[in-house]
C-alpha beads as a LAMMPS data file, in Angstrom:
LAMMPS data file: protein, C-alpha beads

282 atoms
281 bonds

1 atom types
1 bond types

-500.0 500.0 xlo xhi
-500.0 500.0 ylo yhi
-500.0 500.0 zlo zhi

Masses

1 110.0

Atoms # bond

1 1 1 -3.833 8.939 -20.606
2 1 1 -6.800 7.653 -18.599
3 1 1 -4.591 6.667 -15.667
4 1 1 -3.029 10.150 -15.663
5 1 1 -6.480 11.756 -15.526
6 1 1 -7.519 9.493 -12.646
7 1 1 -4.398 10.398 -10.699
8 1 1 -5.005 14.114 -11.355
9 1 1 -8.564 13.927 -10.038
10 1 1 -7.375 11.911 -7.042
11 1 1 -4.749 14.546 -6.191
12 1 1 -7.350 17.300 -6.620
13 1 1 -9.738 15.591 -4.209
14 1 1 -6.998 15.078 -1.630
15 1 1 -5.935 18.722 -1.876
16 1 1 -9.534 19.938 -1.653
17 1 1 -10.221 17.887 1.446
18 1 1 -7.079 19.105 3.191
19 1 1 -7.890 22.759 2.358
20 1 1 -11.544 22.458 3.350
21 1 1 -11.244 24.186 6.773
22 1 1 -9.557 27.222 5.237
23 1 1 -12.072 27.416 2.382
24 1 1 -15.007 27.228 4.798
25 1 1 -13.534 30.016 6.914
26 1 1 -13.039 32.302 3.926
27 1 1 -16.533 31.682 2.540
28 1 1 -18.100 32.233 5.967
29 1 1 -16.286 35.550 6.400
30 1 1 -17.312 36.820 2.958
31 1 1 -20.944 35.853 3.471
32 1 1 -21.080 37.617 6.843
33 1 1 -19.462 40.770 5.465
34 1 1 -21.818 40.951 2.485
35 1 1 -24.875 40.232 4.631
36 1 1 -24.081 42.862 7.243
37 1 1 -23.014 45.469 4.700
38 1 1 -26.138 44.959 2.626
39 1 1 -28.343 45.118 5.710
40 1 1 -26.690 48.300 6.942
41 1 1 -27.183 50.056 3.621
42 1 1 -30.798 48.907 3.387
43 1 1 -32.003 50.162 6.762
44 1 1 -29.690 53.204 6.604
45 1 1 -29.508 53.365 10.387
46 1 1 -25.732 53.141 10.601
47 1 1 -23.116 55.725 9.845
48 1 1 -20.261 55.011 7.492
49 1 1 -17.808 54.815 10.398
50 1 1 -20.042 52.271 12.137
51 1 1 -20.216 50.200 8.970
52 1 1 -16.448 50.242 8.679
53 1 1 -16.121 49.067 12.277
54 1 1 -18.576 46.219 11.639
55 1 1 -16.643 45.175 8.554
56 1 1 -13.382 45.220 10.499
57 1 1 -14.897 43.142 13.289
58 1 1 -16.284 40.632 10.822
59 1 1 -12.951 40.467 9.048
60 1 1 -11.226 39.755 12.350
61 1 1 -13.834 37.102 13.148
62 1 1 -13.358 35.516 9.745
63 1 1 -9.594 35.545 10.185
64 1 1 -10.009 33.795 13.522
65 1 1 -12.215 31.153 11.926
66 1 1 -9.609 30.584 9.223
67 1 1 -6.846 30.443 11.831
68 1 1 -8.729 27.944 13.962
69 1 1 -9.467 25.800 10.914
70 1 1 -5.819 25.887 9.842
71 1 1 -4.663 25.037 13.370
72 1 1 -7.020 22.076 13.560
73 1 1 -5.861 20.884 10.146
74 1 1 -2.184 21.153 11.097
75 1 1 -2.840 19.374 14.384
76 1 1 -4.703 16.578 12.619
77 1 1 -1.963 16.273 9.983
78 1 1 0.762 16.163 12.642
79 1 1 -1.093 13.503 14.643
80 1 1 -1.660 11.457 11.496
81 1 1 2.065 11.664 10.681
82 1 1 2.931 10.513 14.205
83 1 1 0.547 7.563 13.921
84 1 1 2.067 6.621 10.559
85 1 1 5.638 6.759 11.854
86 1 1 4.785 4.766 14.980
87 1 1 2.837 2.101 13.053
88 1 1 5.695 1.565 10.596
89 1 1 8.217 1.359 13.417
90 1 1 6.137 -1.266 15.245
91 1 1 5.792 -3.427 12.134
92 1 1 9.537 -3.306 11.557
93 1 1 10.173 -4.329 15.162
94 1 1 7.620 -7.119 14.875
95 1 1 9.652 -8.663 12.076
96 1 1 12.938 -8.289 13.943
97 1 1 11.790 -10.101 17.106
98 1 1 11.116 -13.270 15.104
99 1 1 14.773 -13.507 14.110
100 1 1 17.406 -14.910 16.450
101 1 1 21.008 -15.421 15.347
102 1 1 19.960 -14.747 11.771
103 1 1 17.265 -17.435 11.660
104 1 1 13.529 -17.609 12.279
105 1 1 12.854 -18.523 15.896
106 1 1 10.015 -20.590 17.311
107 1 1 10.385 -19.084 20.761
108 1 1 6.870 -18.643 22.152
109 1 1 7.620 -15.277 23.789
110 1 1 9.039 -13.900 20.541
111 1 1 5.923 -14.871 18.605
112 1 1 3.612 -13.403 21.256
113 1 1 5.605 -10.152 21.212
114 1 1 5.478 -10.057 17.418
115 1 1 1.690 -10.482 17.425
116 1 1 1.271 -7.734 20.026
117 1 1 3.381 -5.316 17.995
118 1 1 1.406 -6.077 14.830
119 1 1 -1.906 -5.575 16.674
120 1 1 -0.768 -2.214 18.043
121 1 1 0.452 -1.183 14.608
122 1 1 -2.937 -2.038 13.101
123 1 1 -4.675 -0.020 15.827
124 1 1 -2.481 2.996 15.099
125 1 1 -3.035 2.647 11.352
126 1 1 -6.797 3.026 11.891
127 1 1 -6.066 6.483 13.360
128 1 1 -4.216 7.693 10.265
129 1 1 -6.531 10.375 8.891
130 1 1 -4.586 11.915 6.027
131 1 1 -4.975 10.357 2.578
132 1 1 -1.277 10.785 1.777
133 1 1 -0.269 9.035 4.987
134 1 1 -2.729 6.219 4.278
135 1 1 -1.168 5.657 0.849
136 1 1 2.311 5.562 2.392
137 1 1 1.200 3.063 5.036
138 1 1 -0.485 0.769 2.500
139 1 1 2.655 0.813 0.347
140 1 1 4.837 -0.043 3.343
141 1 1 2.391 -2.756 4.424
142 1 1 2.698 -4.373 0.982
143 1 1 6.479 -4.382 1.399
144 1 1 6.210 -5.843 4.900
145 1 1 3.868 -8.597 3.658
146 1 1 6.572 -9.608 1.183
147 1 1 9.170 -9.398 3.958
148 1 1 7.113 -11.608 6.296
149 1 1 6.456 -14.076 3.477
150 1 1 10.206 -14.589 3.085
151 1 1 10.776 -14.486 6.833
152 1 1 8.267 -17.242 7.632
153 1 1 10.238 -19.861 5.742
154 1 1 13.209 -22.007 6.675
155 1 1 15.838 -22.618 4.015
156 1 1 13.275 -21.636 1.395
157 1 1 10.660 -24.157 2.556
158 1 1 7.351 -23.720 4.350
159 1 1 7.524 -24.122 8.120
160 1 1 6.610 -27.627 9.277
161 1 1 3.990 -28.161 11.986
162 1 1 6.573 -29.395 14.479
163 1 1 8.245 -25.981 14.379
164 1 1 5.285 -24.414 16.212
165 1 1 5.608 -27.051 18.939
166 1 1 9.222 -26.105 19.621
167 1 1 10.737 -28.593 17.191
168 1 1 13.054 -28.137 14.244
169 1 1 12.501 -28.311 10.527
170 1 1 12.276 -31.912 9.339
171 1 1 10.721 -33.312 12.503
172 1 1 7.119 -34.427 12.780
173 1 1 4.739 -33.152 15.442
174 1 1 4.530 -36.630 16.931
175 1 1 8.300 -36.873 17.278
176 1 1 8.502 -33.521 19.062
177 1 1 5.605 -33.819 21.511
178 1 1 6.389 -37.440 22.478
179 1 1 10.046 -36.739 23.219
180 1 1 11.046 -37.053 26.912
181 1 1 12.792 -33.681 26.624
182 1 1 9.581 -31.926 25.566
183 1 1 8.397 -29.317 28.142
184 1 1 5.368 -30.257 30.213
185 1 1 1.967 -28.789 29.525
186 1 1 2.857 -27.676 26.004
187 1 1 4.694 -24.620 27.324
188 1 1 6.703 -24.347 24.133
189 1 1 3.667 -24.451 21.842
190 1 1 2.846 -21.203 20.081
191 1 1 -0.860 -20.292 20.626
192 1 1 -2.925 -20.547 17.474
193 1 1 -4.410 -17.057 17.942
194 1 1 -0.862 -15.674 17.870
195 1 1 -0.122 -17.491 14.621
196 1 1 -3.406 -16.153 13.246
197 1 1 -2.365 -12.532 13.901
198 1 1 1.007 -12.975 12.184
199 1 1 -0.256 -14.930 9.166
200 1 1 -3.298 -12.697 8.695
201 1 1 -0.998 -9.695 8.521
202 1 1 1.176 -11.477 5.969
203 1 1 -1.788 -12.415 3.767
204 1 1 -3.645 -10.022 1.498
205 1 1 -7.077 -9.268 3.021
206 1 1 -10.396 -9.913 1.323
207 1 1 -11.315 -6.883 -0.775
208 1 1 -7.689 -5.784 -1.131
209 1 1 -7.419 -2.988 -3.689
210 1 1 -4.410 -3.804 -5.809
211 1 1 -2.806 -0.598 -7.171
212 1 1 -1.836 -2.605 -10.271
213 1 1 -5.495 -2.874 -11.298
214 1 1 -5.158 0.506 -13.019
215 1 1 -1.863 -0.425 -14.685
216 1 1 -1.952 -1.017 -18.418
217 1 1 0.035 -3.535 -20.425
218 1 1 2.604 -2.533 -23.015
219 1 1 1.076 -0.829 -26.021
220 1 1 2.599 -0.459 -29.479
221 1 1 4.084 2.921 -28.596
222 1 1 5.794 1.551 -25.465
223 1 1 7.157 -1.486 -27.295
224 1 1 8.617 0.665 -30.050
225 1 1 10.133 2.946 -27.445
226 1 1 11.877 -0.060 -25.907
227 1 1 13.349 -0.736 -29.348
228 1 1 14.685 2.830 -29.582
229 1 1 16.138 2.734 -26.052
230 1 1 17.823 -0.622 -26.595
231 1 1 16.089 -2.647 -23.852
232 1 1 16.618 -5.904 -25.701
233 1 1 15.763 -8.303 -22.881
234 1 1 12.335 -6.813 -22.239
235 1 1 11.602 -6.634 -25.970
236 1 1 12.509 -10.299 -26.400
237 1 1 10.258 -11.324 -23.548
238 1 1 7.329 -9.262 -24.878
239 1 1 7.772 -10.841 -28.286
240 1 1 7.850 -14.285 -26.719
241 1 1 4.684 -13.683 -24.677
242 1 1 2.796 -12.274 -27.682
243 1 1 3.620 -15.189 -29.964
244 1 1 3.872 -18.252 -27.713
245 1 1 1.798 -19.978 -25.069
246 1 1 2.654 -22.629 -22.476
247 1 1 0.348 -25.652 -22.287
248 1 1 1.575 -28.044 -19.653
249 1 1 5.292 -28.339 -20.275
250 1 1 5.017 -27.603 -23.974
251 1 1 5.546 -24.171 -25.532
252 1 1 3.427 -23.699 -28.669
253 1 1 2.751 -20.932 -31.135
254 1 1 -0.461 -19.060 -30.415
255 1 1 -1.276 -19.405 -34.111
256 1 1 -0.797 -23.196 -34.030
257 1 1 -1.854 -24.636 -30.680
258 1 1 -2.157 -28.127 -32.134
259 1 1 1.346 -28.096 -33.534
260 1 1 4.335 -30.109 -32.377
261 1 1 6.466 -29.092 -29.430
262 1 1 8.937 -26.405 -30.464
263 1 1 12.662 -26.636 -30.011
264 1 1 14.763 -23.917 -28.399
265 1 1 16.169 -22.955 -31.801
266 1 1 12.716 -22.561 -33.352
267 1 1 11.544 -20.339 -30.499
268 1 1 14.681 -18.184 -30.630
269 1 1 14.524 -17.830 -34.414
270 1 1 10.870 -16.770 -34.285
271 1 1 11.634 -14.124 -31.640
272 1 1 14.641 -12.820 -33.601
273 1 1 12.526 -12.511 -36.758
274 1 1 9.772 -10.687 -34.869
275 1 1 12.230 -8.159 -33.434
276 1 1 13.349 -7.078 -36.892
277 1 1 10.174 -5.052 -37.369
278 1 1 8.665 -2.077 -35.597
279 1 1 4.944 -2.292 -34.985
280 1 1 2.722 0.276 -36.671
281 1 1 0.600 2.346 -34.302
282 1 1 -3.132 2.537 -34.931

Bonds

1 1 1 2
2 1 2 3
3 1 3 4
4 1 4 5
5 1 5 6
6 1 6 7
7 1 7 8
8 1 8 9
9 1 9 10
10 1 10 11
11 1 11 12
12 1 12 13
13 1 13 14
14 1 14 15
15 1 15 16
16 1 16 17
17 1 17 18
18 1 18 19
19 1 19 20
20 1 20 21
21 1 21 22
22 1 22 23
23 1 23 24
24 1 24 25
25 1 25 26
26 1 26 27
27 1 27 28
28 1 28 29
29 1 29 30
30 1 30 31
31 1 31 32
32 1 32 33
33 1 33 34
34 1 34 35
35 1 35 36
36 1 36 37
37 1 37 38
38 1 38 39
39 1 39 40
40 1 40 41
41 1 41 42
42 1 42 43
43 1 43 44
44 1 44 45
45 1 45 46
46 1 46 47
47 1 47 48
48 1 48 49
49 1 49 50
50 1 50 51
51 1 51 52
52 1 52 53
53 1 53 54
54 1 54 55
55 1 55 56
56 1 56 57
57 1 57 58
58 1 58 59
59 1 59 60
60 1 60 61
61 1 61 62
62 1 62 63
63 1 63 64
64 1 64 65
65 1 65 66
66 1 66 67
67 1 67 68
68 1 68 69
69 1 69 70
70 1 70 71
71 1 71 72
72 1 72 73
73 1 73 74
74 1 74 75
75 1 75 76
76 1 76 77
77 1 77 78
78 1 78 79
79 1 79 80
80 1 80 81
81 1 81 82
82 1 82 83
83 1 83 84
84 1 84 85
85 1 85 86
86 1 86 87
87 1 87 88
88 1 88 89
89 1 89 90
90 1 90 91
91 1 91 92
92 1 92 93
93 1 93 94
94 1 94 95
95 1 95 96
96 1 96 97
97 1 97 98
98 1 98 99
99 1 99 100
100 1 100 101
101 1 101 102
102 1 102 103
103 1 103 104
104 1 104 105
105 1 105 106
106 1 106 107
107 1 107 108
108 1 108 109
109 1 109 110
110 1 110 111
111 1 111 112
112 1 112 113
113 1 113 114
114 1 114 115
115 1 115 116
116 1 116 117
117 1 117 118
118 1 118 119
119 1 119 120
120 1 120 121
121 1 121 122
122 1 122 123
123 1 123 124
124 1 124 125
125 1 125 126
126 1 126 127
127 1 127 128
128 1 128 129
129 1 129 130
130 1 130 131
131 1 131 132
132 1 132 133
133 1 133 134
134 1 134 135
135 1 135 136
136 1 136 137
137 1 137 138
138 1 138 139
139 1 139 140
140 1 140 141
141 1 141 142
142 1 142 143
143 1 143 144
144 1 144 145
145 1 145 146
146 1 146 147
147 1 147 148
148 1 148 149
149 1 149 150
150 1 150 151
151 1 151 152
152 1 152 153
153 1 153 154
154 1 154 155
155 1 155 156
156 1 156 157
157 1 157 158
158 1 158 159
159 1 159 160
160 1 160 161
161 1 161 162
162 1 162 163
163 1 163 164
164 1 164 165
165 1 165 166
166 1 166 167
167 1 167 168
168 1 168 169
169 1 169 170
170 1 170 171
171 1 171 172
172 1 172 173
173 1 173 174
174 1 174 175
175 1 175 176
176 1 176 177
177 1 177 178
178 1 178 179
179 1 179 180
180 1 180 181
181 1 181 182
182 1 182 183
183 1 183 184
184 1 184 185
185 1 185 186
186 1 186 187
187 1 187 188
188 1 188 189
189 1 189 190
190 1 190 191
191 1 191 192
192 1 192 193
193 1 193 194
194 1 194 195
195 1 195 196
196 1 196 197
197 1 197 198
198 1 198 199
199 1 199 200
200 1 200 201
201 1 201 202
202 1 202 203
203 1 203 204
204 1 204 205
205 1 205 206
206 1 206 207
207 1 207 208
208 1 208 209
209 1 209 210
210 1 210 211
211 1 211 212
212 1 212 213
213 1 213 214
214 1 214 215
215 1 215 216
216 1 216 217
217 1 217 218
218 1 218 219
219 1 219 220
220 1 220 221
221 1 221 222
222 1 222 223
223 1 223 224
224 1 224 225
225 1 225 226
226 1 226 227
227 1 227 228
228 1 228 229
229 1 229 230
230 1 230 231
231 1 231 232
232 1 232 233
233 1 233 234
234 1 234 235
235 1 235 236
236 1 236 237
237 1 237 238
238 1 238 239
239 1 239 240
240 1 240 241
241 1 241 242
242 1 242 243
243 1 243 244
244 1 244 245
245 1 245 246
246 1 246 247
247 1 247 248
248 1 248 249
249 1 249 250
250 1 250 251
251 1 251 252
252 1 252 253
253 1 253 254
254 1 254 255
255 1 255 256
256 1 256 257
257 1 257 258
258 1 258 259
259 1 259 260
260 1 260 261
261 1 261 262
262 1 262 263
263 1 263 264
264 1 264 265
265 1 265 266
266 1 266 267
267 1 267 268
268 1 268 269
269 1 269 270
270 1 270 271
271 1 271 272
272 1 272 273
273 1 273 274
274 1 274 275
275 1 275 276
276 1 276 277
277 1 277 278
278 1 278 279
279 1 279 280
280 1 280 281
281 1 281 282
């Protein structure tokens, strides 16, 4: 319930900010009309026809203000959308240039190009002005971080230091740089500032606002609903996590942390017994 209310207020604020130019134009027009009309009636120096003309002129002026505000808003929204699309495209290309023949490459030029694309994407992202577009970009950036995390591995292992010197996985830096076939002047070495750009993008920044911070764990109502919908695997896991705890390599009951190590049969029997009952909501 609380998360729904927060999302509702967030949507309201976004909508209010995007409609602000139009609202300002309307309020300005109404204030001008009321001010001029009241002044004309007070001094009684204007004829009714003159008052009508003034009102019409003010209405036209107000309409122009609203139109200008709407135009500026649409222009800003369109530019923000363009920046979003371009930033996402650059990030996707940055990932693709690091792959050659289906494998991660240690080609210096490829890494430099990747870092340049990421830097340009970050610059464009700072020009995204619409809240909706910002949310989309942050979501895509989270996905790309996961993609780069998998990309920057070889056969499931972390890249060795020799890889950045032009070597292959399994070699040491000493073996690579002392080889007679190694290029002179370290021409194959990937600059550390380039690696910094790529790995900084892949890592979560300091102060990162995790959208899962507002997520709530399963309550009694949700667990009972899983029972009614037949999601047995999730229900079993929730039962296991609520009743057991891992200490080292041992799995123990939360109610008996000093007990002996449990067998697979004992764990399974305890879960099966727990699943026979529905929890009572408070």
